[in-house]
Each structure stands twice: as structure tokens, then as C-alpha cells.
N, C-alpha and C positions, 0 to 999 in steps of 0.2 A: 504494500500500500504506500503510495507516494504522499508527500506532504499535503498537497491539495486535497487528496481524498480523505486524509485524516482530519483536516480542518473542516471539510464538509460534514463528515461523520460526527465530529464534535458539535458542530452547529445544530445538527439534527437531534442529537441527544439532549442538548440544552433546551431546544425548542420543545421537545417532548416532556422534559421535566417541568418546564413552565406551564404547559397545558395540563399536566397532572395536578400541579399546585393550584392552578386556577379552578379546575374541576372540584378539588377538595374544598376550596373556599366557597364555591357555589353550593356544594352539598351542605356545608356547615350552615350557611344562611337559610337554606330551605328547611333544614332540620330544626333550627331555632324557631323559624316562623311556624312550622307545622306542629312541632311537639314541645316547644318551649325548653329545649335542652341543647347543650353543645355536643360536638362530636366526642370529646373526652368523657363527658357525662354518659353518653350513650354507650361508649366502650365499657365503662364500669358496670352499667346496668346489664349489658349483654354477658359480661363475664360472670356476674352474680346469678344471672338467669341460667346460664349453662352449667355452672359449677356449684351453685348453692352458696351459703354464707362463707365468707372468707375474711381473714385479717387484712388490714390495709397493706401490709408488705406483700402479700400474695397478689392482691389486686394490682399493685404497682408493677410487680414483675410481669403479670399477664398483659398489661397494656403498655409496658415498656416505658414507664416514667418513674421519677423519684417518689418515695413515700410521702415526702412533704407536699408534692403536687397533688397526690391522691387525697391527702387530708383536706385540701381546699375543695376539691371536686366533691368529695363525700359531704362536706359541710353544706354545699349548695344543694346537693340532692336531698339531704336531710331536711332542709328548709322547705323543699317542695314536696315533702312527705313521700319520697320515692324509695328511700332507704332508711334503715334504723341501725343504730349502734347497739350491740348486745354485749353486756359484760358476762364473762364466765363466772358463775356463782362460786366455783372452787378457787379461782384465781382472778380477782377483780382487776388485775393489771391487763389481762387478756381481753381484747375487744374484737368481736367479729362484726362484719357488716352484712346485713341481709336486706333483701327487697321487701318493701311493704306490699300490701295488696295492690295499691295504686301503681307501684313500681313494677309489679308482676304483670299487670294489665298493659302497661306501657311497653315492657319487654316483648310481650306477645304480639303487639301491634306495630312495633317500631320497624323501620326499614333496616335492611342488613348493613 
């Protein structure tokens, strides 16, 4: 592959990445408008729907963000009554996150 071909190939890759990012932004706006949640919030809801109650650290690992980021996401979902924090009665330091009935309904009707 010569230099001109590599440059053209690089431009095509960058253009494709920009289109993917633009599509992601459009999807996020539509999700917010239709369901009142962000893409990261939906990712948390989907993980909880698929795997059941989880600690914050496992949710963070599943959606590939820091635990501190998930804490903020879960705070917002809790305010919307979509998730609940549940303390382990044997070890009150352990907290799991689970979907509420409202969160479960949203998970069942949300887009992929």
C-alpha cells in the first residue's frame, strides 16, 4: 500500500468514526426524549435486567466505566424510582442495586 492509499484509508476510517459518534449522539437525544434517561443510565438498567441485583463495582465493570461514575448514574436512576439500593442485612457495608418495578417495566420496553 503506497502513501496515498494509506492516507485515503485513514481519511475513510476517521470519517466512519465521526459518523458512528454522530449516530451515538442522535441515539442519546432520542433516548432522552422518548424515555427520559441517558445512554449510560440505560446501560445500567439493561445490565441489572439481564443479571439481577449487583454491587456498583460489578455494574461499573459491565458497562466499562469507573465506580465513581456509576455512583452518579445510580443516584439519578434512584431519583427517578428506577433502581433501589439494598443493604445486606448481614453486612451493612455491602450494597446491591436492583431494579424497581418501574425500572423493570422500562427495561422490558427500552430499545436495545
